[in-house]
C-alpha positions in Angstrom: 0.0 0.0 0.0 2.8 2.4 0.8 4.5 1.9 -2.6 1.2 2.8 -4.4 1.0 6.1 -2.6 4.6 6.9 -3.4 4.0 6.0 -7.0 1.0 8.4 -7.2 2.9 11.2 -5.4 5.8 10.8 -7.9 3.4 10.6 -10.9 1.4 13.6 -9.7 4.7 15.6 -9.2 5.9 14.7 -12.7 2.5 15.6 -14.2 2.5 19.0 -12.4 6.1 19.6 -13.5 5.3 19.0 -17.2 2.0 21.0 -16.9 3.9 24.0 -15.6 6.7 23.5 -18.1 4.2 23.5 -21.0 2.4 26.5 -19.6 5.6 28.5 -19.3 6.9 27.6 -22.7 3.7 28.5 -24.4 3.8 32.0 -23.0 5.9 34.7 -24.7 6.3 38.4 -24.2 5.7 39.5 -27.8 4.2 36.4 -29.4 5.2 34.9 -32.7 3.0 37.3 -34.7 4.1 40.9 -34.6 1.5 42.2 -37.1 -1.2 42.2 -34.4 -3.7 40.0 -36.4 -5.6 37.1 -35.0 -7.2 37.0 -31.6 -5.7 40.4 -30.6 -7.3 42.2 -33.5 -6.2 45.2 -35.5 -7.1 48.9 -35.7 -8.9 50.0 -38.9 -9.4 53.5 -40.1 -11.2 54.4 -43.4 -11.5 57.9 -44.8 -14.0 58.5 -47.6 -14.7 61.9 -49.3 -17.2 62.4 -52.0 -18.3 65.8 -53.6 -20.4 67.1 -55.1 -23.3 64.6 -54.9 -26.3 65.8 -56.9 -29.8 64.8 -56.1 -30.7 63.4 -59.4 -29.3 60.1 -60.4 -26.0 60.1 -58.5 -25.4 57.0 -56.2 -23.1 56.8 -53.2 -23.0 53.6 -51.2 -20.4 52.7 -48.5 -20.7 49.8 -46.1 -18.4 48.4 -43.4 -19.1 45.4 -41.1 -16.8 43.7 -38.7 -16.3 41.8 -35.5 -14.2 42.7 -32.5 -11.9 40.4 -30.6 -14.6 40.5 -27.8 -17.6 38.8 -29.5 -20.0 40.4 -26.9 -18.9 44.0 -27.8 -21.3 45.6 -30.1 -20.1 49.2 -30.2 -17.0 48.7 -32.3 -17.0 51.7 -34.7 -16.5 55.4 -34.5 -17.7 57.8 -37.2 -16.0 61.2 -37.2 -14.9 60.6 -33.6 -18.3 59.5 -32.2 -18.8 55.9 -31.0 -21.7 54.3 -32.8 -23.5 52.5 -30.0 -24.6 48.9 -30.6 -23.5 48.9 -34.2 -21.2 46.3 -35.8 -21.9 47.7 -39.3 -21.7 51.2 -40.7 -23.5 52.4 -43.9 -23.3 55.7 -45.7 -25.4 56.8 -48.6 -26.0 59.8 -50.9 -28.1 61.6 -48.2 -25.2 61.5 -45.7 -23.0 63.4 -48.2 -25.7 65.9 -49.0 -25.8 67.1 -45.4 -22.8 69.3 -45.8 -20.4 66.6 -44.7 -18.1 65.7 -47.5 -15.7 63.5 -45.6 -16.2 60.7 -43.1 -13.6 59.0 -41.0 -14.7 55.6 -39.8 -12.3 53.9 -37.3 -12.4 50.9 -35.0 -13.2 51.7 -31.4 -11.9 48.2 -30.3 -9.5 45.7 -31.8 -11.1 44.2 -34.9 -10.5 40.5 -35.9 -12.6 40.4 -39.2 -14.1 43.1 -41.4 -15.3 43.7 -44.9 -16.0 47.0 -46.7 -17.4 48.1 -50.0 -17.7 51.4 -51.8 -20.0 52.0 -54.8 -20.2 55.3 -56.7 -22.2 56.1 -59.8 -22.1 59.5 -61.4 -24.8 61.0 -63.6 -24.0 64.5 -64.8 -21.4 66.8 -63.3 -18.0 65.4 -62.3 -17.9 63.6 -58.9 -14.7 63.8 -57.0 -13.8 61.2 -54.4 -11.0 59.9 -52.2 -10.9 56.6 -50.3 -8.2 55.4 -47.9 -7.9 52.3 -45.7 -5.3 52.1 -42.9 -4.7 48.9 -40.9 -2.6 49.2 -37.8 -1.5 52.7 -38.9 -0.3 51.5 -42.4 -2.0 52.7 -45.6 -3.2 49.6 -47.4 -5.6 51.2 -50.0 -5.4 54.8 -51.3 -7.6 56.3 -54.0 -6.7 60.0 -53.7 -8.3 62.9 -55.7 -10.1 60.7 -58.2 -12.8 61.9 -60.5 -15.8 60.3 -62.1 -16.4 62.2 -65.4 -19.3 61.8 -67.7 -22.7 60.2 -67.4 -23.0 56.7 -65.9 -19.3 56.4 -64.8 -18.7 54.3 -61.7 -16.2 53.1 -59.1 -16.9 49.9 -57.2 -14.5 48.1 -54.8 -14.9 45.4 -52.2 -12.3 44.7 -49.5 -11.7 42.0 -46.9 -9.8 43.6 -44.1 
């Protein structure tokens, strides 16, 4: 009976030793992934400018949807510095740009693990100027600066997985 208890004590000690060793070796200060993707998430900032938007015929559509690293967090986006409560998606249309605001800055309020965005512009009539920029973790990944849609029925459409 005494030998069995000694065996279990030794086996338990060895198990705890390997458990601690595994736990310590799996932890690291910086991690193996320095680009801040994955479970930690990333910061996203999108700037979109459109002008002029005429009432007749022009179309402006912008959409952004994402998920934060905390699945229970619903207020993940800021628009022009204001947190959008309980919104995992942002959408802007022609009426948003007709309100005297020609530029919107949409940025993550929390780390984002997955996001998708699209922009659709259709011009009918006078030239439509636009700029569109996406920054991830402070680095510009997409930049369409000072572009112009000239002529009737010209368009710009892009979809991005961020």
